[in-house]
N, C-alpha and C positions, 0 to 999 in steps of 0.2 A: 366357642359357644358362650352366650351370656350366662352369668351366674344364676343358678336357680331355674334355668330353662328345662323343659321336659327332656328326659333322657329315654330314648327308645331302646328296648331290650330285645327286639325281634321284629320280623316283618308281619307278624300276625300269629295268633295262637288259637288252637282248638281245645275244647273241653267238652265233657259230658255233664249236663246239669244234674245235680244229685237227686232231685225230686221227680222231675218229668222224664229224665233219661234222654232228653233231646241233645243231639250233638250240635255244638255251636262253634263257629269260627269268629274270632274278633278281628276287626280291621283296625289299623292304626288311626288315631285321631288326626284330623286335618285342622286347619285354622278355624273352620266353622264350628267344630266341636269344642275347641279351646275357647272360642268366644262365648259359646253357650256355658261352659264351665265357669268362665270369668264373671258372667253376668247373672247367673242363677244362684239361688240359695242351696247350699249342700244338703240341707235337711228337707228340701222339697222333693217328694217322691216323683214329681213330674220331671225333674231333671234326670233321674235315673232312667225313666221311661224313654225320654228323648235320646239319651246316649245309647241305650240298648237298641232302640229302633234304627238309629243311624249306623251303629258300628257292629252289631251282632248279625250273623248270617246263619240260617238254618234252612234245610230243605225237607218238607215244605216249610215256609215261613209260618211260625205260630202267631197267635194273638199274644204279643209280648205282655200286654197289660193283664192278660188272663193267666200268666204264670205265677207260681207261688212266690211269696216274698223271699223265701230261701233261695230259689233259683235266681231271682233278680240280684240279690245281694252277692251271690256267687259270681255272677257276671261282672259286677263292679269290682270285686276283689281281684278277679282275673285280669281286668283291665288295668288296675293299679299295678299288678304284678308285671304285666307286659310293658307298661309305659315307664314306671318308676323303678321297679325292681322287686325282688323276692322278700327282702327283710323289712319288717315294720319295727321301728324303734321310737320310743317316747320316754319321757321322764316325768316324775312327779315328786312332790315332797312328802315325806312321812308325816302323818297327822298325829302320831303318838305324842303325848305330852312330854316336853323336854327333848324331843329328838329333832325333827325337821330336816333329817338327812335326805339328800337327793337319791331317788330310786330310779334306776334305769330299767326299762322294760323293752325286751327285744324278742321277736319270734318270727318264724317263716310263715308266709301265707300258705304254702303247701301243707305245713304241719297243722296250721289252724283249721284248714278245710278238712283235712283227714280226721281231726279230732271231732269235727261236727258232722260227720257222715250220718245220713239217716240209718236208723235201725232197720227200717223197712226199705230194702233195696229196690230201686226201680227196675222194671223189666221192659225195655224198649219204651214205647209210648202208651202201654197199657197200665193197669193198676199194678202196684208192687207185688213181687213174687212172694214176699214174706211180710204179712201184716202184723202189727204189734199185738201182743197179748200179755196179760198179767194174771195174777192169782184170781181165778173166778170170772175173768172177763176176756173178751177178744173183740177184734175189729173185723167186720165183714166187708167184702169187696164193695166198691162204689157202684152206685146206679149210673144211669146215663147222664145225669147232671153233675156227677162228681161228688155225691154225698155218700159218706161211709156210715156204717151202723156200728154202734157199740153194744155188745150183747153180754148179758150175764146169764149163764146157764141156758143159752140159746134163746133168751127172751130179750127183745130189743129194748134198750134203756134210753138211748139217745141217738141222734143223727148229727153228723158234722161234716164240714168240708174244710179244706185248707185255705187260709186267707191268701188272696192273690194281690198283685200290685194295684189293680183297679180298686179293690176294697180300701187299701191304704190311702190312695189318692182321695177317695171320697171321704174317708174318715177324717182326713186332715182338714176338711172343710166344715166339720161339725164340732160343736161344743162338747157333745157327749161321745167323743170318738171311741173310747173303749167299749162303752155299752152298745153303741151302734154296731161296732165290728162283731161283738159277741152275738147280737141278734141276727146278723147276716150269716154267721158260720156255725152256729149251734142251735139245735132244735130238740126239745122245747127250750125256751130261754131259761125258765126256772127249773132247775134240777137240784136234787139233793147234793150236798157238798161232796159226798164220796163219789157220786157219778160224774159230777163236773170235774173233779180232780182226775178221774180216769180218762175223760175226754181230753183234757189238756195234756195229760201224759202221752196219750196216743198221738196227738197232733205234734208234740215236740219230738216224738220218736220218728215220725214220718217226715217232718220238715223242721229240723232243729234250727232255732233262731241263731243267726250269726252275730247278734248283738247281745251282750250280757257282761257279767262281771268276770274279770280275770283274777285268779287267786295267786297270792304270793306272800312274801314276808320281807320286811325291811332288813337288809344285811347288817345294819348297825345295831338296832335295838331288838330285832326279832319280832316286832309287832306285825300282825296280819294286815295285809293290804288287799283291797278288792276293788280296783278301779273299774269303772264302767267303760267298756269298749263298744262303741256303736260302729260296727264295721263299715257299713255303707257310708255313713256321714263322715267318718274319719277319712276314708279313701277319697271321697268327693271333695272334701275340704282341702286335702293335700293336692289333689289334681287341680283344683280351682286356684290355689295360691300360685302354683307354677304356671298355669295357663295364662295368667295376666301378662306375661311377657309378649303375648300376641300383639298387644297394642304397640309395643316398641317396634316389633317387626313390620307391622302394617305402616307405621309412621315412616320408618327409614326406607322401605321399599317404594312406598308411594312417592316420597320425596326424590328418590334416585331415578326410578324408572317410570314414574307417573302411571303405574298400574292402578286400576280401580280396586276397591276393597274386596269385592267378590272374587276377583281373580287371585288375589293374594291369599285369601282364606282357603281357596281350593287347591293351593299348591301342596304337594306332599311335604310332610314336616321337614325331612332331611334337606330337601332342595330349598325350601324357604329359608332355613337357617343358613345355608351356604350363601345364598344371595344376600341375606341381611348382613352377614359378617363381612362380605366383600364391600357392601355399601358403607358400612361403618369404617372400615379400614381406609377406604378411598375418599370418604367424605361425599357429600352430595349437595346439589343446589336445587332449589325448588323452581 
């Protein structure tokens, strides 16, 4: 197998999404998805949607764009886990004055997802069985449109819904992305700071963001480090870098067997790699 090519760690994998409770099975990527990964920007949420629509299976099929951002990011992490492996490893340099030591960061996807489980556990496809509450406030069940209520002493203070991937896609097209997203998901828009903080705490408890800072310390100088880990972008960038080997496979197989690109892209990954390796070992003529 060529260096850096995708490594498959199973024929497919199932998981239960943490927010919606939907059971999902992931299919292995084919050349078509690899080409998509190679040519799209990892930070474009439309790439995540296209991959999920192509590789995720659920019965009945949901509106993937209507799932929470947390559920979509979970699918992408599971895809990376299935295709590349369990362990995420990276390194950075300590920024403390006079140090500059290299810091190795390593953790398991399974542990990362377990650490970010919602406080409000899903129950099937209905609203969570246990909604978040704090001192003097609680969240009421959602209405038919998926809007929750935040109450203080049984008095409604605000309404909110969890951001979904479609919101993120639309927000990415706007200059005022953060403000627009808040308007879509919180009502009223202008809230006292204390109420707004409670709404945001409730949303984070129900759908914990999978992107945020990691906490650690430099092993040499002891300085605190808090690198930003953007889970979805990190995984898609990694998959994208490896997927670029699809061009080499298409080139060698088209030259050896004169197959059209569409047929090569549709081959199961393992079979395509076997054909490509044989073509390289034996040489080919156009």
